[in-house]
N, C-alpha and C positions, 0 to 999 in steps of 0.2 A: 251162367246162362249163355246160350248161343248168341253171338253177335248178329244184329239185323243184317240181312244181305245188302251188299253195296250194289246199287243200280248204275250201270254205265249207260249214259245217254249219248248217242252219236248224232251230231248236228253238222250237216254240210251247209255252207252258206256262200252265196255269191250275190253281191250288190244288193243287199237287203238292209242297209243301214237304217232306212226309214222304219222298218218293222222290228228290228232286233231288240230294242229296249223292251217292248211289250212282250216279246218272246222270252227273253232272258229273265225278266222280272217274274214272269209266270213260273219259271223253273225255280228261281230263288224263293218264291212264295209257297213251294210245296210243303204240305204238312208232314211228308216223309223226308227227313233231312239226309238220309244216307245215300247220296248219289254223287256221281262225278259226271261232268259234262266234257265230252271230247268234241271240241269245235274245230272243224276242218275248213280252211279257207280255199274256196274254188276260184282263185284268181280275181278276187274282188278289186274294184278300182274306185269304189265310192266311199272309202274310209271305214268300211265294216270291220276290217281287220284291226284297225286302231281302237274301235269301240270294244271289240272282244278283248283286246289286250287290257283295256281299262277295267273291264269286269273281272278278268282273270287276276289282276293285281290286287283286287279287293277280296276275292274269294278263291282260296286254293283248290276248291273242288272243281274249278274250271281250268281246263288245259287247252291250249291252242296249237294247231298244227297247220301245215300247208300241204295242199294236194299236189302230188307229183305230176298229175295230168290235168285235163280240163274236162268239165261236165260232171254230172252228179256221181256216177258210179265209181270213177277213180277216187273221188273224195270220200265216199263211203268205205271203199276198200282201204284207204289210208287210215280212216278212223278205227276200223276193226283191228288194226295192228296194235292199238294202244289201250285196249280194254283191260281194266284192272278189276272190274266188278264180277259178281256172280250172276246177276240178272242183267238183261239187255233191253233197251228201248231206243227208238229212233225219234228224232224231232226235226221239224223243218223251221227255218229261221224266220219265216213270216207268219207262223201259227202261234197259238198259245195253249197252255195247259190249264184245265181246271185245277184248283188248289189241291184237291185230293186225288189227282190222277195216279201218282206213283203209289200212294198209300193203298188205294183200292186195288190196284193191280198186284202189288206185292202180297197183300192179304189173300187175294184170290189164288195166286200162285202157290203160296205156302200151304194152302188147303189141299193141293193136289200134287205138287212137287215136280221133279224132273220128268221129262217126257210129255209135258203139257205146254201149250202156248195159250196165253191169255189174250183175248181180243175184246175191246170195248166198243162203245158206240161213238158216233161223230156228229158234229153239227157245223155246217158251213156258215160263214158270216162275210159281210162286205162292209167296207168303210164308206162307200159311196152309193148306197141304195140297197135294193132287195136282191137276195140271192136268187138265181135263176131256178125255174121249175125243175130242170134236169138234176141239179145238185140237191135240191130238196127231196126229189124222189130217191136219189141215191142214198142220202142220209137215212130216209125212212126205211128203205130196203135193208141197209146195213144194220140198222138198229133192230129191225125185226129178226134178222139172221142171228144177231148176238143174243137177243132175248130168247129165241126159240132153239138156239143151238143147231141151226140148220147149215152150218158151214160146209159140210161135205156134200149135202144134197144140192147146194146152190153154187158149188165151186166153179162150175163151167159157165155160169151166167155172167158174173162179174167178179172182181177181186173181193173175196169175202173177209179178208183181214186188212183193215185200214193201214196204210203204210206207216203211220206214226202212232198207231194205237194198239200196239201189241207188246207183250213181254214174254221172254223165255230165258231159260238157263243158257249161259254162254256155251256150255258143251253141246247142248242141243242145236244152238245156232250154227256152230262150226260143223256139227255132224251132217247138216244139210248143205254145207258148202259156203256158208256166210254170204256176203255180198259179192256178186259176180259182175260180169260185163253186160249181162242181158237186160234189155229194156222191154216192157215196163218192169222195173226192178222189184216193185212190191208184189205184182202178180206172179212173177217167176219165183220169188221167195215163197209165196203161198203154196204154189204147186210143189215145190221141193219139200216143204213141211208135210204136205199131203202124201207125197211119195215115200217119205221116210217113216210114215205111220205115227207121227206125233199127234196127240189129241188136242183139238182146239176147244177151249172153254170160253164161252161168251159171257160177258158181263152186261146186264141190262141197265146200262148207265152211260151217259154221254161223257167220254173221257178225253176227247180231243176237239179243239176248236180249229177248224180248217178255214184259212182265209181264201176267199175267192177274189181273184184280181186278174186283170187282163194279161199281165206278164207271166202268169204261172206257167211252168213248163208243160203242163198237160194241155195248155192251149196253144203253145208256140213251137214245140218240138215235133218233128215229123214222126218220131217213134210213138207218139201218143195220138196222132191224128185219127187213125182208124181204131176207135176204142172198142171194137168187137174182139180184137186180138184172136181171130180164128186160128191163125197159124200157131201161136203159142199154146192155145187150148188143145189143139190136136197133137201137138208135140208131146203132151203129157197124157192125153186121153188114150191114144193108141197103145202105148206100152203099159199103162196102168189099168185101164178099165175095159179096153176092147178085148172081147173074146172072139177069136177068129172062127170058132166053131158054131157061132150063133149068127143069125141074119142081122144085118145092120140096116136101119131105116133112117132116111133123111126126111124130116117133116117140114115142109115150107118151100114154096116155089118162087118167092120174090127175090129181091137182090141178095138177101142173106143166103137163101137156098142155092142160088147160082154160084155165089162165091164159095160156099162150103162144098158144093159138089165138085168144083174144080180142084179144091185142095184134096178132097178124098180121092179123086181119080189120080191126082199126081202122086199120092201115096200108094197107089195100086189097090185101093179098097173097092170091093164090089158092094153095091147097096141098092135097096129099094128106095124109090123117091116118091113121096106121096104129098098130096095137097087136097084142099077142099074147093078149089076153083075149077068149075066144070069147063071153063074155056081153056084150061091148060092140061087137063087130064087127057092122056093119049098122045101128047106131043113128045117128040124125041129131042131131048136137050143134052148135048155132049155125049150122045150115044146111050142115054138112059131114058126109058119111057116113063113119063109121069103117070102115076096111078092114083086111084081114089084112096081114101083113108081106110076103107075096108081091107085093102091089101095088107096093111100093117096089123089090123085086128086079127086076121086069119093066120098070121105067121106063128110058128112055135117058138116062144121065148125069145123075142127079138130084143135088140138094143136100139133104142130110138133117140136120135139127136134132133131136138126141136129148135129151129132157128127162126121162129116167128117172134117178132120184136114187140108188137103192140100188147099192152097190158090186157086189153079185152080179149085179144086172140089167145094169150097164154091162159087166161081163166077158162075160156071155152075148151081149150085143149086138155087142161087138167080135168074138167068135167067129163070130157069124152073118154079119157084114159081111165078114169075112175069107174066108168060104166062097163069097161071091158074086163076080161078075165084077169085075175091077179098076176098070172105069169107074164101078161103083157104090161101091166101097170108098173111093176116094181123096178124095171130097168129103163128109165128114160132120163134124159138130162136136157135142161134148157141151155142152149149155147148163145142166147141173145136176150 
């Protein structure tokens, strides 16, 4: 019989000795035992490296390395040099795995094979109180995306593959370029998976427990401060999905609309700019005249970028688009 595939788990850690035992124990408790942990020290000074060494001395599946640089991406790049497994997963040192995470993801991958990426659901938690409403909404959205398999439809909204809740064949991982220098590293990897044409398969199950804490890098690093990531999104949208032979529409005239308009103009894109605010319609902003929504409705087969952020606004726009002709409806993306 074929041997079960070995799962390589890459874990970069930096000054998380307080959380590492819970994280490592959750890996040791996996119901799927065929894994290796590649733990890369990102210049910890709190004794985390010594703790990892203790765990590695007790379990040969754990191997430890030092990052040649500083910050997350160099550590991940070091980790990928040491992969020995067939399948790949990533883990953060302050999070924890449900006991059946690897088993569920391996089983799902085996059903489809190479060329597919498995993505599960997530749940944030805190040690010192309630998780904020923003993270709760993000969890709920991610879990709906995984349940309904809407990864490609929602890829420009937010990162549709949780950074620590995916599994793919190592050859597929390196075919998209592996870990690079670009931040946010999880969203960039997701776009490269999309560009490569790999199929994303969602699991309707929470397979990662994400710790929310004040020191997490998504709160403290400048690369993550503007979590709209418009520049990154356009970097992939324009070569992958933009058809220059079709009209482009920007929908929304608030802060998001203005920021996106500047980026589109910097890329040399010509576009129609529409909104439903009568106080803004007819105004000239950055050399573009704001028009009513009907301008988009009357275009032939446009591509529409929606940058309205509010949930109520998005729902109203979906209803509006559904009422229009099919050729208008099918090519629109939410960018916020």
